[in-house]
Steps between C-alpha positions, in 0.01 A plus 500: 500500500666267251806611301565348157852526362608457138642157423811490281539142381384365833675752725306775679621850421496787748341787313568865566147595397165353597142536383201453728220262410184647651155375591260585219229637732686653795820613331702346787834339405495121518842424350832655402651387172864563419558623148776475241578701189557385146876505545494222759262296285732544201803386699316195630390397152866455408493202737167364380668193351575381854126474571454248221820319589369450854171361373675268253656322797154354562298298251163626375339212690668611824386858443144389429495317833632813669221698329248268661666549839501876441128489421423355842733745673358798313140412582533361851830576678647774712785637288789737554405796281710812532591555864191319633339160518186523290198279566238430234260734676770769510545464125129526429452802727807678359408437138142611552609808693734625228310396184141560608400145402253331736673240712312204353626603155855507635453146628355394166799639311731334751332166426535563126875555528537195722301287255734588214806405705337178624418391146818623334583159353167480316516865394850464353402175330224689322703813426785293352259268316640202686869580450746329733617788720854359506522609135446860606756460779766345275412701192442202271376143505310220331129568482405146399471533121860427418569874475713713730316808619655804661371790705728788592426716804483863389574648842647398835225690684144611440444864592156624603359840590207392715163673543287604795151419374466122534726252682381221273729609216802366688415156366655610171860513624496201736595240233839669447654326801443136394612606152833591668468870421560749781274791594563875515178655629393856568212465749199728472518793740168401661524123452850386596347225713460219246850513346666533842303214655536284190877546489516421873304180438726400210813550709351317801423210263866482398509693172840676483476853637738617225214458252302795637524876468235730648545864404236737640550855379392762254462502124877485453515163679225363278663650193831336582334160535333548161817607320755276673317167493470322163145393587256691720131541578322825567145568612318821419256692285418467132761770440761287678414201283518710182839637604648148504309352207725296272790494747604133540681584825185618677172322575252778587179428690229764490123529479323185389186641337352157575152439361196275489337452159141372503415347163161508331426132567499553879434872549125448555596296808748758632363476857664156532840667473446791737704345783790446257484867402480629857797292617705602198447870576508507881767249606815647661323838499539526124873562534626218281569492129283188490194685632234550236483856367258438212195284433396488135171379355281577200176544696360512855794722592290750696343216699840343563645832615201564727526156661874550557434842649252353746761246615804730503351842570420440870857385581640749751813564705563264791790475747798303366464229766139433394477171309219653293713795385513516119667835441867594529608851587697726270798573723576809290173699508591693186488175303138452602397857428683495167340169402158631600553807282593282201186292547291816504652593165405156368142551617477831318514328161171445323385140513661427840278449806596459867285209613615531863411869533214427739720320752661806655834675483782302342796700629549460877776730625676469834792683654775266383329284236197474273270233361313454175181298521406269209371646177315343207461703183315421181646587159270481200791437263865384509578843353453654845828579671402321820484168313881497495558614859617317811519647850650369824172447683187293424403670174343338197350625177222299339540551126239442233665354191390260225649156548652513151709804602608402852830325435630772271386782731594383850866604484773356726346253745707317760218265599206445268207293626280411202156372588383297202425151377555616143802301378565744217526789747713290736742433214507869406572593864784247509652673196448854633847643564355765731416240769783368715328257738183353349216353705219326315195473722399649838846545655548827693789702358674506839527120526835397357628154426855525635603203287485731200715807428373841605605805299786336321691180573791564737689209340495668161601825666799368694631235259581490129456184299795439268664230287762283672687218324758265647759294312754261662838656582823326600564505873799717586785319668559570867740792547469610135 
């Protein structure tokens, strides 16, 4: 059984207390993880400047090359992780066993993280809008217009309280390293695998070990990261996001409420877009903020919901090693039963219909875990409560709404796919402040272009643009 120790600026720490990571279905321990308290995190953050100082010894170009090496190591190599040598298959089995994700989804998320590292030069070029990265490293420079520009790092390290639900979100903190900003990470209790393996790959590729802190522990460890780092990310519920709203020190990532809007000019041909809808709802077992939780149209909504139900309703539980498995387990059964109860409350509202009711029981309970099978509901109006809901399994509400009201009624939408050839509506969607990522045309909500920012630009989060003027000064005499 593998043991994972906290990492304090590159040095393993012998913990006095350990937590077990258990198999989602058998309850058997598969790993021991050493924990730390908030006090240790707070003490380490006093030395956070050394993480950035170590990274500044290498140029951004050198670090980008090391990211590319780390990508290959992460995806293909045997790596020293904790007290063991971890193969790729070990990683996939361990991650699946603790998170409940089917193994092929673990491999897919692994590929996604590797892709971001492999293409870090292009990604940073887009995120910085073509800025010479040496300007970020030095703090100022000539942009090419005869004007000195300056960007000031707002923190020596990026803190992150990481989630358990989807390993793909780790792509959001990876650019910190080539930006010469260290990392202070609290791994998820059930998904420590990605941050530990990624840090191992970075260090094997030659990134200074002093740049990395891994702090598994309880809420106090996460709280210390949030309060002691000048910039941090946190992943959680809508309540978590609301708690940190307006705080420039924190970038919260929560539910996406991603949607597909089918405009009047194409809605009569909705069958052409059924595959786009199914993929958007079902991919990654519906666990991602980029999964579609709402499909809006002015007509044919009952037919759309019925067709989706016929595609999604039969999806059933399969073993995690099955390449056809589409459902992830809830490793905490109470989360599944609680979610199921909330859905039943949604269905009790007038005007809401369960279109998958004929496809059998949705809640599948086992001794140590539970599953929720896909659900499609129809809402006859955006006034129905379910129209604004998102759940962590393949769940979608098909909402009947006049096209003229859609953009002002959809609410916060991380990814909005708008199916229309109407240029006026396309322009209105582009100006809709409720939509973060906008897709015009049949692009599934789960398909991201990594050359564009996702949920906020990390450059804008970590650096501040400021004025910087230089005038000639006399050179001081030697020994003065």
